[in-house]
C-alpha positions as MATLAB code, in Angstrom:
seq = 'MMEKLHSGELYDPNAREIAELQLRCLEKLYDYNQTRPADQDRRAALLREMFAEIGEGCYLEPPLRANWAGRFARFGKKIYANFGLTLVDDTEIRVGDCSMFGPNVVIATAGHPILPELRKLALQYNAPVRIGRNCWIGAGAIILPGVSIGDNTVVGAGSVVTRDLPANVVAAGNPCRVLRPIGERDRQVYFRDRPIPPELLPPVVPSPGAEE';
ca = [
       0.000    0.000    0.000;
       2.851    2.413    0.786;
       4.239    1.929   -2.736;
       0.962    3.168   -4.212;
       1.539    6.614   -2.660;
       4.167    7.249   -5.325;
       2.839    5.260   -8.295;
      -0.232    7.334   -9.195;
      -2.495    4.348   -8.486;
      -5.671    4.524   -6.444;
      -5.189    3.464   -2.828;
      -6.781    3.593    0.603;
      -5.145    6.413    2.643;
      -6.713    4.982    5.813;
      -4.865    1.678    5.552;
      -3.296    0.775    8.889;
       0.348    0.809    7.760;
      -0.135    4.272    6.273;
      -2.061    5.754    9.201;
       0.437    4.564   11.824;
       3.467    6.006   10.019;
       1.660    9.235    9.222;
       0.747    9.702   12.877;
       4.412    9.498   13.896;
       5.281   12.139   11.301;
       2.550   14.451   12.557;
       3.886   14.215   16.111;
       7.127   15.824   14.898;
       5.184   18.475   13.000;
       3.326   19.318   16.204;
       6.662   19.790   17.986;
       7.897   22.057   15.198;
       4.853   24.292   15.417;
       5.251   24.646   19.191;
       8.821   25.973   19.004;
       9.515   29.499   20.180;
      10.709   32.091   17.625;
      14.169   32.291   19.181;
      14.682   28.514   19.062;
      16.097   28.452   15.546;
      18.470   25.544   16.161;
      15.605   23.336   17.337;
      13.527   24.280   14.301;
      16.366   23.478   11.921;
      16.962   20.112   13.609;
      13.292   19.162   13.384;
      13.128   20.090    9.707;
      16.060   17.779    9.032;
      14.195   14.982   10.827;
      10.869   15.673    9.119;
      11.816   16.317    5.492;
      13.159   13.830    2.970;
      15.751   16.503    2.128;
      16.197   20.110    3.186;
      19.148   22.347    2.355;
      21.044   24.886    4.417;
      19.471   28.230    5.161;
      15.821   27.208    4.791;
      13.303   29.109    6.934;
       9.717   27.868    7.164;
       7.644   30.091    9.415;
       5.236   28.208   11.700;
       2.493   27.243   11.478;
       3.545   24.722    8.857;
       0.838   22.287    7.766;
       1.802   19.049    6.045;
       0.030   15.697    5.694;
       3.303   13.847    6.216;
       5.339   16.593    7.934;
       7.548   16.865    4.852;
       8.467   13.173    4.717;
       8.236   13.195    0.908;
       9.340   16.820    0.371;
      12.763   17.701   -1.019;
      13.726   21.354   -0.543;
      16.945   22.927   -1.782;
      18.948   25.680   -0.084;
      17.793   29.108    1.168;
      14.073   28.494    0.730;
      11.756   30.855    2.596;
       8.105   30.193    3.430;
       5.935   32.745    5.188;
       3.189   31.814    7.673;
       0.783   29.022    6.856;
       2.485   26.994    4.118;
       0.386   23.858    3.520;
       1.996   20.795    1.953;
      -0.370   18.034    0.917;
       2.761   15.944    0.654;
       1.412   12.443    0.066;
       4.050   12.032   -2.640;
       7.104   14.025   -3.700;
       7.213   17.812   -3.591;
      10.521   19.128   -4.941;
      11.517   22.803   -4.603;
      14.716   24.358   -5.972;
      17.192   26.657   -4.204;
      16.222   30.216   -3.233;
      12.492   29.895   -3.918;
      10.040   31.897   -1.792;
       6.450   31.327   -0.688;
       4.047   34.027    0.494;
       1.582   33.414    3.328;
      -0.976   30.614    3.045;
       0.343   28.917   -0.074;
      -1.007   25.404   -0.720;
       0.986   22.763   -2.607;
      -1.156   19.674   -3.172;
      -0.090   16.290   -4.537;
      -3.244   14.350   -3.601;
      -6.461   13.946   -5.563;
      -9.655   11.912   -5.423;
     -11.718   10.325   -8.214;
     -14.524   12.318   -9.788;
     -16.741    9.204   -9.895;
     -18.957    9.377   -6.776;
     -18.938    5.619   -6.217;
     -15.151    5.624   -5.899;
     -15.141    8.616   -3.558;
     -17.469    6.692   -1.248;
     -14.579    4.274   -0.820;
     -12.307    7.195    0.264;
      -9.816    6.288   -2.461;
      -6.957    8.634   -3.313;
      -4.205    9.051   -5.903;
      -1.091   11.247   -5.858;
       0.970   13.122   -8.460;
       4.277   14.897   -7.686;
       4.802   18.674   -7.784;
       8.063   20.264   -8.880;
       8.986   23.939   -8.413;
      12.224   25.229   -9.902;
      14.967   27.419   -8.494;
      14.450   31.040   -7.481;
      10.674   31.003   -7.928;
       8.332   33.335   -6.062;
       4.899   31.925   -5.248;
       2.564   34.710   -4.117;
       0.282   34.706   -1.083;
      -2.666   32.349   -1.183;
      -1.623   30.584   -4.377;
      -2.710   26.965   -4.833;
      -0.579   24.513   -6.813;
      -2.431   21.362   -7.858;
      -1.177   17.770   -8.269;
       1.208   16.969  -11.100;
       2.243   20.576  -11.806;
       5.802   21.646  -12.673;
       6.981   25.275  -12.491;
      10.184   26.383  -14.212;
      13.119   28.304  -12.729;
      12.730   32.010  -11.833;
       8.977   32.067  -12.477;
       6.688   34.342  -10.433;
       3.161   33.158   -9.588;
       0.759   35.937   -8.604;
      -1.110   35.999   -5.295;
      -4.313   33.992   -5.234;
      -3.524   32.032   -8.387;
      -4.682   28.460   -8.916;
      -1.992   26.617  -10.868;
      -3.610   23.734  -12.732;
      -1.008   23.226  -15.494;
       2.768   23.403  -15.947;
       4.398   26.846  -16.161;
       7.648   27.509  -18.063;
      10.751   29.186  -16.666;
      11.305   32.961  -16.546;
       7.697   34.160  -16.721;
       5.132   36.039  -14.649;
       1.891   34.068  -14.345;
      -1.360   34.693  -12.484;
      -5.073   33.981  -12.408;
      -7.592   31.195  -11.886;
      -6.720   29.118  -13.745;
      -3.152   30.471  -13.723;
      -1.858   31.626  -17.115;
       1.386   33.162  -18.341;
       1.056   36.956  -18.476;
       4.477   37.846  -19.849;
       8.145   36.860  -19.830;
      10.537   38.342  -17.296;
      12.303   40.972  -19.395;
      14.324   44.170  -19.650;
      11.861   46.350  -17.715;
      12.303   44.023  -14.747;
      15.973   45.056  -14.733;
      14.913   48.693  -14.454;
      12.093   48.836  -11.868;
      11.250   46.580   -8.939;
       7.720   47.864   -8.131;
       5.599   50.039  -10.378;
       7.945   52.886  -11.365;
      10.476   52.570   -8.558;
      13.937   52.165  -10.111;
      16.343   49.451   -9.062;
      19.531   50.969   -7.613;
      22.280   50.284  -10.173;
      24.614   48.828   -7.546;
      22.110   46.021   -6.916;
      21.954   44.906  -10.532;
      24.009   41.878  -11.563;
      26.208   42.378  -14.616;
      24.759   41.429  -17.979;
      26.516   38.365  -19.336;
      26.777   38.582  -23.150;
      25.464   35.589  -25.031;
      28.002   33.440  -26.880;
      28.909   34.949  -30.244;
      27.441   38.372  -29.378;
      30.671   40.155  -30.349;
      31.039   38.399  -33.671;
];
């Protein structure tokens, strides 16, 4: 039954072997959410115990909600999550380095059949979610099972991401759609018409053959 969590097959999430292991994971999540703000070392230690993989410099602000306390989540380095991140982590959630999550973001890997007769049986299936490096997921966004988001992409607040998003774009809406690529104007202003201080800008690396 445990193998079916990661195969995409229908399974019974209330099976005894699943429920017992999940309960032990949730005990650690409870401990994490009871830590005091100054107890950063304890938080970091618990994250290492809870998550399948978590890199250096990650900061996940409690309360953190997760079906399996991150057991199937693989986070890179320097990931920041504001209050109320919810991981429906019944199978793998993979997040690249330096990505950020606004308050109350939901990342869901679990789904249930549309057919009412199957839902009566409480059956479930799971599909992994992958988020690239240096992404920004805005407050209240919902990312649905099986979605992949490319590197550097920004997802607007309140969006519902039902399909894959490419790298280097701004996307928003319900359902979430690409609005535009990240481009030259984004090197000039950071919010409305407020200019980016030149000293903060990284140098432009010329593309190969640009001088030919």
